[in-house]
C-alpha positions as CSV (number, residue, x, y, z in Angstrom):
1,M,1.6,62.9,-39.2
2,P,-1.4,64.9,-37.9
3,E,-3.9,62.6,-39.7
4,S,-2.4,59.4,-38.1
5,R,-4.0,57.8,-35.0
6,F,-0.5,57.5,-33.5
7,E,2.2,60.0,-32.5
8,E,4.8,58.3,-34.8
9,V,4.6,56.4,-38.1
10,A,7.2,54.6,-40.1
11,E,8.3,55.9,-43.4
12,L,10.0,53.6,-45.9
13,I,12.6,55.8,-47.7
14,N,14.8,53.5,-49.8
15,V,15.3,49.7,-49.3
16,C,15.5,46.6,-51.3
17,W,14.2,44.4,-48.4
18,F,10.7,45.3,-46.9
19,E,9.7,43.3,-43.9
20,T,7.2,44.3,-41.1
21,R,5.9,42.0,-38.4
22,G,3.5,42.3,-35.5
23,K,2.2,40.1,-32.7
24,I,-0.8,40.2,-30.3
25,A,-1.8,37.9,-27.4
26,I,-5.0,36.0,-28.3
27,S,-6.2,36.6,-24.7
28,M,-6.6,40.3,-25.6
29,L,-9.2,39.4,-28.2
30,S,-12.9,38.8,-27.5
31,P,-13.9,35.1,-27.6
32,M,-16.4,33.8,-30.2
33,T,-15.4,36.6,-32.5
34,H,-14.1,36.6,-36.1
35,Y,-11.2,39.0,-36.7
36,K,-9.4,40.4,-39.7
37,A,-5.9,41.9,-39.7
38,Y,-4.9,44.8,-42.0
39,L,-1.8,46.7,-42.9
40,V,-2.7,50.5,-42.8
41,F,-0.5,52.7,-44.9
42,K,-0.3,55.4,-47.6
43,P,2.1,56.1,-50.4
44,T,4.1,59.4,-50.5
45,T,4.1,61.4,-53.7
46,G,7.2,59.7,-55.0
47,A,6.4,56.1,-54.0
48,Y,8.1,53.5,-56.2
49,G,9.0,49.9,-56.4
50,F,5.7,48.3,-55.4
51,D,4.1,48.2,-58.8
52,F,5.2,44.8,-60.2
53,H,6.3,42.6,-57.4
54,P,3.7,41.3,-54.9
55,A,4.4,41.3,-51.2
56,E,3.7,38.1,-49.2
57,V,1.4,38.6,-46.3
58,S,0.6,36.1,-43.5
59,F,-1.6,35.9,-40.4
60,G,-1.9,33.1,-37.9
61,V,-1.1,31.6,-34.6
62,V,2.6,31.6,-33.7
63,G,4.0,28.1,-34.3
64,T,1.5,27.1,-36.9
65,E,1.3,27.5,-40.6
66,G,-0.8,30.7,-41.0
67,C,-2.6,31.7,-44.1
68,K,-0.2,33.2,-46.7
69,R,-1.0,35.0,-49.9
70,N,0.4,37.7,-52.3
71,V,-0.9,41.2,-52.4
72,Y,0.1,44.4,-54.2
73,L,0.9,47.5,-52.1
74,S,0.6,49.9,-55.0
75,A,-2.8,51.6,-55.1
76,D,-2.5,52.1,-58.9
77,R,-1.7,48.4,-59.6
78,G,-5.3,47.2,-59.2
79,V,-6.6,49.8,-61.6
80,R,-3.9,49.0,-64.2
81,Q,-4.4,45.3,-63.9
82,R,-8.1,45.5,-64.6
83,Y,-7.7,47.3,-67.9
84,H,-6.3,45.9,-71.1
85,I,-5.5,48.4,-73.9
86,V,-6.8,47.3,-77.3
87,P,-7.0,49.2,-80.6
88,R,-10.3,50.8,-81.2
89,R,-11.9,49.8,-84.6
90,I,-13.6,52.6,-86.5
91,G,-15.2,51.9,-89.8
92,L,-13.9,49.4,-92.4
93,F,-10.2,50.5,-92.2
94,G,-9.6,50.3,-88.5
95,R,-8.5,54.0,-88.4
96,S,-7.2,53.6,-84.9
97,R,-4.0,52.0,-86.2
98,F,-3.3,55.1,-88.2
99,L,-4.3,57.6,-85.6
100,G,-2.8,55.8,-82.6
101,L,-6.1,55.7,-80.7
102,Q,-6.6,53.2,-77.9
103,T,-9.6,52.5,-75.6
104,P,-9.4,50.9,-72.2
105,V,-11.5,47.8,-72.1
106,P,-12.3,46.3,-68.6
107,T,-11.1,42.7,-68.1
108,T,-12.4,40.5,-65.4
109,A,-10.5,40.8,-62.2
110,A,-13.2,39.5,-60.0
111,G,-12.0,37.4,-57.2
112,N,-8.7,39.3,-57.1
113,D,-9.9,42.5,-55.5
114,D,-8.5,41.5,-52.1
115,Q,-5.0,41.6,-53.6
116,Y,-5.1,45.4,-53.8
117,P,-5.3,48.1,-51.2
118,K,-8.7,49.7,-50.5
119,A,-9.2,53.4,-49.5
120,R,-10.4,54.0,-46.0
121,G,-12.6,56.9,-44.9
122,D,-9.6,58.5,-42.9
123,G,-7.5,58.9,-46.0
124,W,-5.3,55.8,-45.5
125,L,-5.2,52.6,-47.5
126,E,-5.5,49.1,-46.1
127,I,-4.7,45.7,-47.3
128,E,-6.1,42.6,-45.6
129,L,-3.5,40.3,-44.1
130,G,-5.8,37.4,-43.1
131,E,-8.6,36.4,-40.7
132,F,-8.9,34.5,-37.4
133,F,-11.8,33.1,-35.4
134,N,-11.2,33.3,-31.7
135,D,-13.2,30.4,-30.3
136,G,-11.9,31.2,-26.8
137,S,-9.9,28.0,-26.4
138,A,-6.6,29.1,-28.0
139,D,-3.7,30.4,-26.0
140,G,-0.6,32.0,-27.4
141,E,-0.1,34.8,-29.9
142,L,-1.2,35.8,-33.3
143,E,1.5,36.9,-35.7
144,M,1.1,38.9,-38.9
145,S,3.7,39.9,-41.5
146,V,4.2,41.7,-44.8
147,L,7.3,40.8,-46.8
148,E,8.6,42.0,-50.2
149,V,12.1,40.4,-50.2
150,R,12.2,38.3,-53.4
151,G,12.2,41.1,-56.1
152,G,15.6,42.5,-54.9
153,H,14.8,45.9,-56.4
154,W,14.7,49.2,-54.6
155,K,11.4,50.6,-53.2
156,G,10.4,53.5,-51.1
157,G,7.8,56.1,-50.4
158,L,5.5,54.2,-48.1
159,I,4.2,55.5,-44.8
160,V,3.1,52.7,-42.5
161,Q,0.6,53.7,-39.8
162,G,0.6,50.1,-38.4
163,M,-1.2,46.8,-38.4
164,E,-4.8,46.7,-37.2
165,I,-6.9,43.8,-36.0
166,R,-10.6,44.4,-35.8
167,P,-13.8,42.3,-35.6
168,D,-15.2,41.3,-39.0
169,M,-18.7,42.7,-38.8
170,K,-19.8,40.8,-41.9
171,K,-19.0,37.5,-40.2
172,K,-20.7,38.7,-37.0
173,E,-23.9,39.6,-38.9
174,S,-24.0,36.3,-40.7
175,T,-23.4,34.3,-37.5
176,S,-26.1,36.1,-35.5
177,S,-28.6,35.8,-38.3
178,S,-28.2,32.0,-38.7
């Protein structure tokens, strides 16, 4: 893909078991730095199967219980989750029942925004896998994973550019200002 940073990307065509993993040596990361890991991907035009079953993501030091949480890989899912369709009331008779009119009403989804992909400036989406503070004393490797293996349904149409670990600039700013 010309818009990818890499020569090759992985395209998920049609599977019922989605599993991707990555590792990096902690020694490759700068000490005294907060990091976040992300899955960088984009759906194809015919993407399917990621709408209703969350994927489990994890990030942590190999051999320890890393942080695990559920996320949705469908970009549309977050938008649909935040809106609840209710009948619109017009006048005394509630004409919406007769006309079939419905109005989206935002519901509170605050606190769950990190469960959904966010658009990047380069046209790809990213979902956070977790975070890690390298205090400089840890040896070993960091491991990250994205799994959707419990639903058992077919899914496809996802292009994975890779997993990215980068310094968390917000944590760096708050640490340096204290």
